[in-house]
C-alpha positions as a Markdown table, in Angstrom:
| # | Residue | x | y | z |
|---|---|---|---|---|
| 1 | Met | -0.1 | 0.3 | -0.3 |
| 2 | Leu | 1.1 | 3.7 | -0.6 |
| 3 | Ile | -0.5 | 6.6 | 1.5 |
| 4 | Val | 0.5 | 10.1 | -0.3 |
| 5 | Thr | -0.6 | 13.0 | 1.9 |
| 6 | Asp | 1.1 | 16.1 | 2.9 |
| 7 | Glu | 2.5 | 17.8 | 5.8 |
| 8 | Asp | -1.0 | 19.2 | 6.9 |
| 9 | His | -2.2 | 15.4 | 7.4 |
| 10 | Ala | 1.2 | 13.5 | 8.4 |
| 11 | Gln | -0.3 | 12.6 | 11.8 |
| 12 | Glu | -3.4 | 11.6 | 10.5 |
| 13 | Met | -2.2 | 9.2 | 8.2 |
| 14 | Glu | 0.6 | 8.3 | 10.6 |
| 15 | Leu | -2.2 | 6.2 | 12.5 |
| 16 | Leu | -3.6 | 4.8 | 9.2 |
| 17 | Lys | -0.5 | 3.8 | 8.2 |
| 18 | Arg | -0.2 | 1.6 | 12.2 |
| 19 | Tyr | -3.3 | 0.6 | 11.4 |
| 20 | Met | -2.6 | -1.1 | 8.2 |
| 21 | Glu | 0.3 | -3.0 | 9.3 |
| 22 | Asp | -1.2 | -4.3 | 12.2 |
| 23 | Ile | -3.7 | -6.0 | 10.0 |
| 24 | Gly | -0.5 | -7.1 | 7.5 |
| 25 | Ala | -0.1 | -4.7 | 5.2 |
| 26 | Thr | 3.3 | -3.3 | 3.6 |
| 27 | Val | 2.7 | 0.2 | 3.8 |
| 28 | Gln | 4.8 | 3.3 | 2.6 |
| 29 | Leu | 4.1 | 6.2 | 3.5 |
| 30 | Glu | 4.8 | 9.6 | 0.6 |
| 31 | Met | 4.9 | 13.1 | 2.1 |
| 32 | Met | 4.1 | 15.9 | -0.6 |
| 33 | Pro | 5.0 | 19.3 | 0.4 |
| 34 | Lys | 2.2 | 21.5 | 2.9 |
| 35 | Ser | -0.8 | 22.6 | 1.0 |
| 36 | Asp | 1.0 | 22.2 | -2.5 |
| 37 | Thr | -1.6 | 22.5 | -5.0 |
| 38 | Lys | 0.6 | 21.0 | -8.0 |
| 39 | Phe | 2.2 | 17.8 | -6.5 |
| 40 | Ser | 5.3 | 18.1 | -7.9 |
| 41 | Gly | 7.9 | 15.2 | -8.3 |
| 42 | Leu | 6.6 | 11.6 | -8.0 |
| 43 | Leu | 2.9 | 12.2 | -9.2 |
| 44 | Asp | 4.1 | 14.8 | -11.9 |
| 45 | Ala | 6.4 | 12.2 | -13.2 |
| 46 | Ala | 5.6 | 10.8 | -16.7 |
| 47 | Asp | 4.9 | 7.2 | -15.8 |
| 48 | Gly | 3.8 | 7.9 | -12.3 |
| 49 | Gly | 5.4 | 5.9 | -10.6 |
| 50 | Leu | 2.4 | 3.9 | -8.8 |
| 51 | Glu | 1.8 | 0.9 | -11.1 |
| 52 | Glu | 3.9 | -1.5 | -8.1 |
| 53 | Tyr | 1.4 | -0.2 | -5.8 |
| 54 | Asp | -1.3 | -2.6 | -5.2 |
| 55 | Val | -3.6 | 0.0 | -3.2 |
| 56 | Ile | -3.0 | 3.7 | -3.4 |
| 57 | Ile | -4.9 | 6.2 | -1.0 |
| 58 | Gly | -4.4 | 10.0 | -2.1 |
| 59 | Ala | -5.2 | 11.6 | 1.3 |
| 60 | Thr | -3.4 | 14.8 | 0.1 |
| 61 | His | -5.1 | 18.6 | 1.1 |
| 62 | Tyr | -5.8 | 19.5 | -2.1 |
| 63 | Ser | -7.6 | 16.1 | -4.6 |
| 64 | Ile | -4.9 | 14.0 | -6.7 |
| 65 | Val | -7.8 | 12.1 | -8.1 |
| 66 | Thr | -7.9 | 13.9 | -11.6 |
| 67 | Lys | -3.8 | 13.3 | -12.1 |
| 68 | Pro | -2.5 | 11.5 | -14.7 |
| 69 | Ala | -0.4 | 9.5 | -12.7 |
| 70 | Val | -3.6 | 8.1 | -10.8 |
| 71 | Arg | -5.4 | 6.9 | -14.3 |
| 72 | Leu | -2.2 | 5.2 | -15.5 |
| 73 | Ala | -1.5 | 3.1 | -11.8 |
| 74 | Val | -5.3 | 2.2 | -11.8 |
| 75 | Lys | -5.2 | 1.3 | -15.8 |
| 76 | Glu | -1.6 | -0.8 | -14.8 |
| 77 | Gly | -4.3 | -2.6 | -12.2 |
| 78 | Ser | -3.6 | -0.1 | -8.7 |
| 79 | Arg | -6.5 | 0.0 | -6.4 |
| 80 | Phe | -7.1 | 3.6 | -6.0 |
| 81 | Leu | -9.0 | 6.0 | -3.0 |
| 82 | Ser | -9.1 | 9.5 | -3.0 |
| 83 | Leu | -9.4 | 10.5 | 0.5 |
| 84 | Pro | -9.1 | 14.5 | -0.1 |
| 85 | Met | -8.5 | 16.4 | 3.6 |
| 86 | Ser | -9.2 | 19.7 | 3.3 |
| 87 | Thr | -11.8 | 21.1 | 6.2 |
| 88 | Asn | -12.6 | 24.7 | 7.3 |
| 89 | Asp | -13.5 | 23.3 | 10.6 |
| 90 | Asn | -10.8 | 22.2 | 12.2 |
| 91 | Arg | -12.2 | 18.5 | 12.1 |
| 92 | Ser | -10.5 | 15.4 | 10.3 |
| 93 | Ile | -12.3 | 14.4 | 7.7 |
| 94 | Leu | -12.5 | 11.0 | 9.2 |
| 95 | Glu | -14.6 | 12.8 | 11.8 |
| 96 | Tyr | -17.2 | 13.3 | 8.9 |
| 97 | Asp | -20.5 | 11.2 | 9.4 |
| 98 | Phe | -21.4 | 11.6 | 6.0 |
| 99 | Leu | -18.5 | 8.9 | 5.4 |
| 100 | Thr | -21.0 | 6.6 | 6.9 |
| 101 | Met | -23.1 | 7.1 | 4.0 |
| 102 | Asp | -24.6 | 3.3 | 3.0 |
| 103 | Thr | -22.4 | 2.6 | -0.4 |
| 104 | Gly | -25.2 | 0.1 | -2.2 |
| 105 | Lys | -27.9 | 2.7 | -1.5 |
| 106 | Ser | -25.6 | 5.4 | -3.1 |
| 107 | Arg | -24.9 | 3.0 | -6.0 |
| 108 | Phe | -28.7 | 2.6 | -6.6 |
| 109 | Val | -29.3 | 6.2 | -6.7 |
| 110 | Ala | -26.3 | 6.7 | -8.9 |
| 111 | Lys | -27.7 | 3.5 | -11.6 |
| 112 | Glu | -30.9 | 5.2 | -11.7 |
| 113 | Leu | -29.3 | 8.2 | -13.0 |
| 114 | Leu | -26.8 | 7.1 | -15.5 |
| 115 | Lys | -29.7 | 5.3 | -17.0 |
| 116 | Phe | -30.7 | 8.3 | -18.6 |
| 117 | Ile | -27.5 | 10.2 | -18.8 |
| 118 | Arg | -25.5 | 8.0 | -20.2 |
| 119 | Gln | -28.0 | 7.7 | -23.4 |
| 120 | Ser | -28.3 | 11.8 | -23.7 |
| 121 | Asp | -26.1 | 13.8 | -25.5 |
| 122 | Tyr | -26.9 | 17.4 | -23.3 |
| 123 | Leu | -27.8 | 17.9 | -19.8 |
| 124 | Arg | -29.5 | 21.1 | -18.4 |
| 125 | Val | -29.7 | 22.5 | -15.0 |
| 126 | Thr | -32.1 | 25.0 | -13.9 |
| 127 | Thr | -33.0 | 26.9 | -10.6 |
| 128 | Lys | -35.0 | 29.2 | -9.6 |
| 129 | Leu | -32.7 | 31.2 | -8.2 |
| 130 | Gly | -32.2 | 32.3 | -12.7 |
| 131 | Thr | -29.5 | 28.7 | -12.8 |
| 132 | Asp | -29.8 | 27.9 | -16.7 |
| 133 | Leu | -26.6 | 26.1 | -17.7 |
| 134 | Tyr | -26.5 | 23.6 | -21.3 |
| 135 | Phe | -23.8 | 21.1 | -21.4 |
| 136 | Arg | -22.8 | 18.3 | -23.7 |
| 137 | Lys | -21.2 | 15.4 | -23.5 |
| 138 | Ile | -20.7 | 13.2 | -27.2 |
| 139 | Asp | -19.0 | 10.4 | -26.9 |
| 140 | Arg | -18.5 | 11.2 | -22.9 |
| 141 | Glu | -19.0 | 8.0 | -20.4 |
| 142 | Ala | -20.8 | 9.2 | -17.3 |
| 143 | Asn | -19.7 | 6.6 | -13.9 |
| 144 | Tyr | -20.1 | 7.5 | -10.6 |
| 145 | Phe | -18.1 | 7.2 | -7.4 |
| 146 | Asn | -19.3 | 5.8 | -4.1 |
| 147 | Gly | -16.0 | 5.0 | -2.0 |
| 148 | Met | -15.9 | 1.6 | -3.2 |
| 149 | Ala | -13.1 | 0.3 | -5.6 |
| 150 | Lys | -14.8 | -2.6 | -6.8 |
| 151 | Asp | -17.6 | -0.4 | -7.4 |
| 152 | Gly | -15.3 | 2.3 | -9.9 |
| 153 | Lys | -12.9 | -0.5 | -11.8 |
| 154 | Gly | -10.0 | 0.4 | -9.3 |
| 155 | Phe | -10.9 | 4.1 | -8.8 |
| 156 | Ala | -12.9 | 5.5 | -6.0 |
| 157 | Ser | -13.3 | 8.8 | -4.6 |
| 158 | Ser | -14.8 | 9.4 | -0.7 |
| 159 | Ser | -17.0 | 12.0 | -2.4 |
| 160 | Phe | -20.9 | 9.9 | -3.3 |
| 161 | Glu | -21.9 | 11.5 | -6.7 |
| 162 | Val | -22.4 | 10.8 | -10.4 |
| 163 | Tyr | -19.8 | 12.5 | -12.9 |
| 164 | Val | -19.6 | 13.1 | -16.7 |
| 165 | Pro | -16.7 | 14.8 | -18.1 |
| 166 | Ile | -18.2 | 17.1 | -19.8 |
| 167 | Glu | -17.1 | 18.5 | -23.2 |
| 168 | Glu | -14.5 | 21.3 | -22.3 |
| 169 | Asp | -15.6 | 24.1 | -24.4 |
| 170 | Gln | -19.2 | 23.3 | -25.1 |
| 171 | Thr | -20.8 | 24.6 | -21.6 |
| 172 | Gln | -23.6 | 28.1 | -22.3 |
| 173 | Gly | -25.4 | 30.1 | -20.3 |
| 174 | Val | -25.9 | 31.3 | -16.6 |
| 175 | Ala | -25.0 | 30.1 | -12.9 |
| 176 | Ile | -26.1 | 31.7 | -10.0 |
| 177 | Leu | -23.5 | 30.2 | -7.2 |
| 178 | Asp | -25.5 | 29.6 | -4.0 |
| 179 | Gly | -23.9 | 26.6 | -2.4 |
| 180 | Ser | -19.9 | 26.2 | -2.0 |
| 181 | Tyr | -16.8 | 27.0 | -3.9 |
| 182 | Gly | -14.6 | 24.2 | -3.4 |
| 183 | Tyr | -12.4 | 24.9 | -0.7 |
| 184 | Leu | -13.3 | 28.5 | 0.1 |
| 185 | Gly | -16.1 | 27.0 | 1.9 |
| 186 | Lys | -19.9 | 28.5 | 1.9 |
| 187 | Val | -21.3 | 31.4 | -0.2 |
| 188 | Asp | -22.2 | 33.6 | 1.9 |
| 189 | Arg | -24.6 | 35.5 | -1.1 |
| 190 | Pro | -25.3 | 34.1 | -4.5 |
| 191 | Phe | -24.0 | 35.9 | -7.2 |
| 192 | Glu | -24.1 | 35.1 | -11.2 |
| 193 | Ile | -21.4 | 33.3 | -13.0 |
| 194 | Gly | -21.7 | 33.6 | -17.2 |
| 195 | Phe | -20.5 | 30.7 | -19.4 |
| 196 | Asp | -19.4 | 30.8 | -22.9 |
| 197 | Gly | -17.6 | 28.4 | -25.4 |
| 198 | Gly | -17.0 | 26.5 | -22.1 |
| 199 | Arg | -15.5 | 28.9 | -20.0 |
| 200 | Ile | -16.5 | 31.4 | -17.4 |
| 201 | Val | -16.4 | 34.8 | -18.9 |
| 202 | Lys | -18.0 | 36.6 | -16.3 |
| 203 | Ile | -18.2 | 36.7 | -12.5 |
| 204 | Glu | -20.4 | 39.3 | -10.8 |
| 205 | Gln | -18.3 | 41.7 | -8.7 |
| 206 | Ser | -20.3 | 41.2 | -5.0 |
| 207 | Glu | -17.9 | 40.6 | -2.3 |
| 208 | Ser | -18.7 | 36.6 | -3.1 |
| 209 | Gly | -18.0 | 36.6 | -6.3 |
| 210 | Lys | -14.5 | 39.0 | -6.1 |
| 211 | Lys | -13.2 | 35.8 | -3.3 |
| 212 | Leu | -13.6 | 33.6 | -6.6 |
| 213 | Ser | -12.4 | 36.0 | -9.0 |
| 214 | Lys | -8.9 | 35.9 | -7.0 |
| 215 | Tyr | -8.6 | 32.1 | -6.2 |
| 216 | Leu | -9.1 | 31.6 | -9.8 |
| 217 | Glu | -6.1 | 34.4 | -11.0 |
| 218 | Ala | -4.0 | 32.7 | -8.0 |
| 219 | Phe | -3.5 | 29.6 | -10.7 |
| 220 | Asn | -2.6 | 31.6 | -13.4 |
| 221 | Asp | -3.3 | 29.2 | -15.7 |
| 222 | Pro | -6.6 | 29.9 | -18.3 |
| 223 | Arg | -7.7 | 26.0 | -18.1 |
| 224 | Met | -8.9 | 26.4 | -14.7 |
| 225 | Tyr | -12.0 | 28.8 | -16.2 |
| 226 | Tyr | -12.8 | 25.8 | -18.1 |
| 227 | Ala | -15.9 | 23.6 | -17.0 |
| 228 | Ala | -14.5 | 19.8 | -16.9 |
| 229 | Glu | -16.8 | 18.0 | -14.7 |
| 230 | Phe | -20.6 | 17.9 | -14.4 |
| 231 | Gly | -21.7 | 15.9 | -10.9 |
| 232 | Ile | -24.9 | 15.2 | -9.0 |
| 233 | Gly | -24.3 | 14.6 | -5.2 |
| 234 | Thr | -26.2 | 11.0 | -4.1 |
| 235 | Asn | -25.6 | 11.1 | -0.4 |
| 236 | Phe | -28.3 | 11.6 | 2.0 |
| 237 | Phe | -25.6 | 12.5 | 5.1 |
| 238 | Ser | -24.1 | 15.4 | 3.2 |
| 239 | His | -24.5 | 18.8 | 3.9 |
| 240 | Cys | -23.9 | 21.5 | 2.0 |
| 241 | Glu | -22.2 | 23.9 | 4.2 |
| 242 | Gly | -19.1 | 24.8 | 3.6 |
| 243 | Asn | -17.6 | 23.0 | 6.1 |
| 244 | Cys | -15.6 | 20.2 | 3.6 |
| 245 | Tyr | -15.6 | 20.5 | -0.2 |
| 246 | Ile | -16.3 | 16.5 | -0.2 |
| 247 | Glu | -19.1 | 16.6 | 1.5 |
| 248 | Asp | -20.5 | 19.9 | 0.0 |
| 249 | Glu | -20.5 | 17.8 | -3.8 |
| 250 | Ser | -22.1 | 14.2 | -2.0 |
| 251 | Ser | -24.6 | 16.0 | -0.7 |
| 252 | Tyr | -27.7 | 14.5 | -2.0 |
| 253 | Gly | -30.0 | 17.4 | -3.6 |
| 254 | Thr | -27.1 | 19.3 | -5.2 |
| 255 | Phe | -25.3 | 19.4 | -8.1 |
| 256 | His | -22.1 | 20.8 | -8.9 |
| 257 | Val | -19.1 | 21.7 | -11.9 |
| 258 | Gly | -15.7 | 21.2 | -11.8 |
| 259 | Phe | -13.3 | 23.2 | -13.5 |
| 260 | Gly | -9.4 | 22.5 | -14.6 |
| 261 | Arg | -8.1 | 19.0 | -14.9 |
| 262 | Asn | -10.5 | 16.2 | -15.8 |
| 263 | Ile | -8.4 | 13.5 | -17.7 |
| 264 | Ala | -8.4 | 11.2 | -14.8 |
| 265 | Leu | -12.0 | 11.5 | -14.9 |
| 266 | Gly | -12.4 | 10.2 | -18.8 |
| 267 | Gly | -11.9 | 13.8 | -20.2 |
| 268 | Glu | -9.4 | 15.4 | -22.1 |
| 269 | Phe | -8.3 | 18.5 | -20.0 |
| 270 | Glu | -5.1 | 18.7 | -18.8 |
| 271 | Ala | -4.8 | 21.6 | -16.3 |
| 272 | Asp | -3.2 | 22.5 | -12.7 |
| 273 | Gly | -5.4 | 22.1 | -10.4 |
| 274 | His | -9.1 | 21.3 | -10.5 |
| 275 | Phe | -11.8 | 22.5 | -8.4 |
| 276 | Asp | -15.6 | 22.3 | -8.0 |
| 277 | Leu | -18.5 | 25.0 | -7.1 |
| 278 | Val | -21.5 | 23.5 | -5.7 |
| 279 | Phe | -25.5 | 24.9 | -6.6 |
| 280 | Leu | -28.4 | 23.8 | -4.4 |
| 281 | Lys | -31.7 | 22.6 | -5.7 |
| 282 | Pro | -31.4 | 22.1 | -9.0 |
| 283 | Thr | -33.8 | 21.0 | -12.1 |
| 284 | Ile | -31.7 | 18.5 | -14.1 |
| 285 | Tyr | -32.5 | 17.3 | -18.2 |
| 286 | Ala | -31.0 | 14.5 | -19.8 |
| 287 | Asp | -31.7 | 15.9 | -23.2 |
| 288 | Asn | -35.7 | 16.5 | -22.7 |
| 289 | Arg | -35.9 | 14.3 | -19.7 |
| 290 | Met | -36.4 | 15.3 | -16.0 |
| 291 | Ile | -34.3 | 13.3 | -13.9 |
| 292 | Met | -34.7 | 15.6 | -11.3 |
| 293 | Glu | -37.0 | 18.4 | -9.8 |
| 294 | Asp | -35.9 | 21.2 | -7.3 |
| 295 | Gly | -32.7 | 18.9 | -5.6 |
| 296 | Ile | -35.8 | 15.0 | -6.0 |
| 297 | Ile | -34.7 | 13.0 | -8.2 |
| 298 | Ile | -37.0 | 11.5 | -10.8 |
| 299 | Pro | -38.3 | 8.4 | -9.9 |
| 300 | Ala | -37.6 | 9.1 | -6.5 |
| 301 | Val | -35.6 | 7.2 | -4.6 |
| 302 | Pro | -37.5 | 5.0 | -0.9 |
| 303 | Glu | -39.1 | 7.9 | 0.9 |
| 304 | Ala | -37.2 | 5.9 | 4.0 |
| 305 | Trp | -33.9 | 6.8 | 3.3 |
C-alpha cells in the first residue's frame, strides 16, 4: 500500500499506516509539501511511478484524483481511493458522518440517474434563483463514485456522486452560485457566473464573486476557467455547509461543476488543478427528460432513505 499525504495531515496518516500494518499490509508513506496544489515530483512524473502498488490512498489536502499518474496506475491494476483531507472547521474529514453513507444505496441512486444520462448527449440545469446552463457530453462516459474501488473498476473517491467529463468547450449559460465554492467554503450571498464556449466569461463582482475571481487568478492558468465536469451528489448524510468540499459536492439535492483538469475522469483536459462549484436544489434534464426536480430525483428514491 502507498499512502500519499502532505505535512498538514501527517499525524492522521501515520495512524492509518500503523493500523494497516497491524492487519498485515506493507505500507509506504509518501509525504508531499504542505498544501501543494500541483504535487510536483512523484505524481507529475511521466510514468506516474505508482503502478507497483496494489492499493493507493490519495490523502493530501487537495485532491489528486484527476492526476494522470493515478489514471495510469489504475489502468495497470492498482486500486486507488481519493481521500482529500481539506476541511474548514478544524476537524479531520475522518470525523465526518457522511463517510458512513451506505455505499449500496448510493450505488442504487447513481445507477438510476445513469440510465438516462448515459443515453443523452446534452444536460441542462435550471434553478429557481436563475441558473440556466447547458452542457454537452457526446462520446463522454458518465460514471459514479461511492467510496468503493470495486464499483469504479479500481478507481474510487470518498465523494458520493454521479460524474460526467463534459466536453470542455461546450458549456453555455448563466449560473447563480448559492452552495459552496470548493476549498473556499460556503457562499455568503448568491452571485452570477456567465459561461460561453465552455469557460467562465463573467463573475459578478460582489464580495462573494470577488473571492472566486481572486482564487482563479491565483492559478495563473486560463484552463482553470473551463467547465470540465458535471456532477450530482448522491449522499443522504451530506450537508452543503462549506466545512468540507467533498461533503458539499456529495450532498443529495445538489449538482456541481468541476473546473480544470479532468483526464482521470475520462476527459481530455490538463490543467494546474481542479476545483468544484456546488449549487442547491437543481432541476436537471438529460436531453429533454427531467431526471431531478428542485433537488429531488425523478423517479423518487424510497422515502425511508
